[in-house]
VOBA-1610 file (N, C-alpha, C; in pm, whole numbers, padded with zeros to 5 digits, always signed):
BEGIN
Met-01108+01034+00810Met-01045+00903+00813Met-01122+00814+00911Ser-01145+00692+00871Ser-01216+00597+00955Ser-01132+00561+01076Glu-01193+00568+01193Glu-01120+00533+01315Glu-01099+00383+01326Gln-01174+00303+01249Gln-01161+00158+01254Gln-01051+00107+01162Thr-01007+00185+01067Thr-00905+00141+00973Thr-00767+00162+01034Gln-00694+00054+01047Gln-00559+00061+01100Gln-00464+00076+00981Leu-00399+00190+00971Leu-00316+00220+00854Leu-00185+00143+00853Ile-00134+00107+00969Ile-00015+00022+00980Ile-00061-00107+01047Pro-00087-00211+00966Pro-00137-00337+01023Pro-00043-00389+01133Gly-00103-00418+01248Gly-00025-00465+01361Gly+00058-00355+01426Asn+00041-00232+01380Asn+00112-00115+01431Asn+00264-00133+01429Ser+00314-00205+01328Ser+00457-00229+01317Ser+00498-00246+01170Leu+00616-00197+01139Leu+00673-00217+01006Leu+00770-00334+01004Ile+00790-00398+01116Ile+00885-00508+01127Ile+00825-00635+01068Thr+00900-00697+00977Thr+00858-00822+00914Thr+00974-00921+00921Glu+00942-01048+00907Glu+01044-01153+00913Glu+01130-01158+00787Thr+01070-01131+00672Thr+01141-01147+00545Thr+01110-01029+00451Pro+01194-01011+00351Pro+01162-00909+00250Pro+01029-00936+00179Glu+00996-01062+00157Glu+00867-01095+00092Glu+00751-01045+00178Glu+00758-01066+00309Glu+00654-01015+00398Glu+00653-00863+00398Gly+00772-00803+00387Gly+00781-00657+00379Gly+00715-00603+00255Arg+00736-00671+00144Arg+00673-00628+00018Arg+00521-00640+00027Ala+00472-00749+00086Ala+00328-00766+00103Ala+00271-00657+00192Leu+00345-00620+00296Leu+00300-00513+00384Leu+00296-00380+00309Ala+00394-00356+00222Ala+00395-00234+00142Ala+00272-00225+00053Val+00235-00336-00008Val+00115-00339-00093Val-00008-00311-00009Lys-00015-00374+00108Lys-00132-00355+00195Lys-00144-00210+00240Ile-00033-00150+00278Ile-00036-00009+00321Ile-00080+00081+00206Ala-00030+00055+00086Ala-00070+00135-00030Ala-00220+00121-00055Arg-00271-00001-00044Arg-00415-00023-00064Arg-00497+00047+00043Leu-00449+00044+00168Leu-00521+00112+00276Leu-00522+00263+00253Thr-00415+00317+00196Thr-00410+00459+00166Thr-00519+00496+00066Ile-00536+00413-00037Ile-00642+00437-00135Ile-00780+00428-00069Lys-00797+00329+00017Lys-00925+00310+00085Lys-00960+00431+00173Ile-00861+00486+00240Ile-00885+00604+00324Ile-00911+00727+00238Thr-00837+00738+00128Thr-00853+00853+00038Thr-00990+00853-00028Gln-01036+00733-00071Gln-01169+00720-00132Gln-01244+00610-00055Pro-01314+00649+00052Pro-01379+00549+00137Pro-01500+00480+00075Asp-01554+00532-00034Asp-01671+00473-00098Asp-01629+00357-00189Ala-01658+00235-00146Ala-01618+00115-00221Ala-01679+00114-00361Glu-01799+00162-00375Glu-01864+00165-00506Glu-01789+00257-00602Val-01745+00370-00553Val-01668+00462-00638Val-01535+00398-00676Arg-01468+00333-00580Arg-01341+00266-00612Arg-01361+00160-00719Glu-01469+00085-00712Glu-01499-00017-00813Glu-01520+00045-00950Lys-01589+00159-00954Lys-01613+00227-01082Lys-01483+00280-01142Leu-01390+00322-01058Leu-01264+00379-01105Leu-01164+00272-01150Arg-01178+00151-01100Arg-01080+00045-01127Arg-01053+00024-01277Pro-01155+00016-01364Pro-01125-00003-01506Pro-01044+00112-01566Thr-01063+00232-01514Thr-00989+00348-01565Thr-00840+00331-01538Tyr-00803+00308-01412Tyr-00659+00298-01384Tyr-00600+00165-01427Ala-00681+00061-01440Ala-00631-00069-01485Ala-00583-00066-01629Asn-00631+00032-01704Asn-00595+00043-01846Asn-00511+00168-01877Asp-00454+00227-01773Asp-00374+00349-01791Asp-00233+00322-01740Ala-00138+00313-01833Ala+00000+00279-01796Ala+00058+00376-01695Ala+00031+00504-01709Ala+00085+00603-01616Ala+00032+00582-01474Met-00096+00550-01464Met-00154+00525-01332Met-00098+00397-01270Leu-00077+00295-01351Leu-00020+00171-01300Leu+00124+00193-01254Ile+00199+00273-01327Ile+00336+00306-01285Ile+00332+00383-01152Ala+00238+00473-01137Ala+00225+00548-01012Ala+00196+00455-00894Val+00113+00355-00917Val+00086+00256-00812Val+00214+00184-00774Gly+00291+00142-00875Gly+00418+00075-00849Gly+00514+00164-00771Gln+00517+00292-00803Gln+00604+00385-00731Gln+00560+00402-00586Thr+00432+00404-00563Thr+00380+00416-00428Thr+00421+00296-00345Val+00403+00177-00400Val+00441+00055-00329Val+00592+00053-00305Ala+00670+00095-00404Ala+00815+00097-00389Ala+00857+00191-00276Ala+00792+00306-00266Ala+00825+00400-00159Ala+00792+00340-00022Glu+00677+00277-00011Glu+00639+00210+00114Glu+00740+00099+00148Phe+00778+00022+00046Phe+00872-00089+00068Phe+01008-00036+00114Ala+01053+00074+00060Ala+01181+00132+00101Ala+01180+00169+00249Ile+01071+00224+00296Ile+01058+00259+00437Ile+01058+00133+00523Ile+00983+00032+00480Ile+00976-00094+00555Ile+01113-00162+00557Ala+01183-00163+00445Ala+01317-00224+00439Ala+01411-00155+00535Gln+01406-00024+00538Gln+01492+00050+00630Gln+01457+00017+00775Ala+01327+00010+00806Ala+01283-00022+00943Ala+01333-00160+00984Asn+01351-00248+00888Asn+01397-00385+00915Asn+01547-00401+00896Asn+01619-00288+00893Asn+01763-00291+00873Asn+01798-00375+00751Tyr+01714-00364+00650Tyr+01733-00436+00523Tyr+01749-00586+00545Trp+01686-00637+00649Trp+01682-00780+00684Trp+01821-00840+00709Arg+01910-00757+00761Arg+02045-00807+00795Arg+02050-00844+00940
//
């Protein structure tokens, strides 16, 4: 894992709004992919494969949803 990559941007899951929380969930999911496959060229080559595979796209959505659930809980569901 790259020591320069911060997996939790700003080292906090606290956000002002659910919209910011959702954006953070997407960013964390993307950082997970970047750490898992650090070669940008390989990621670019793989993009057309998963972009056209419904199961892979659903898996991406599930990953973001799981991250968002954790962020929502950390923010007391913005109450």
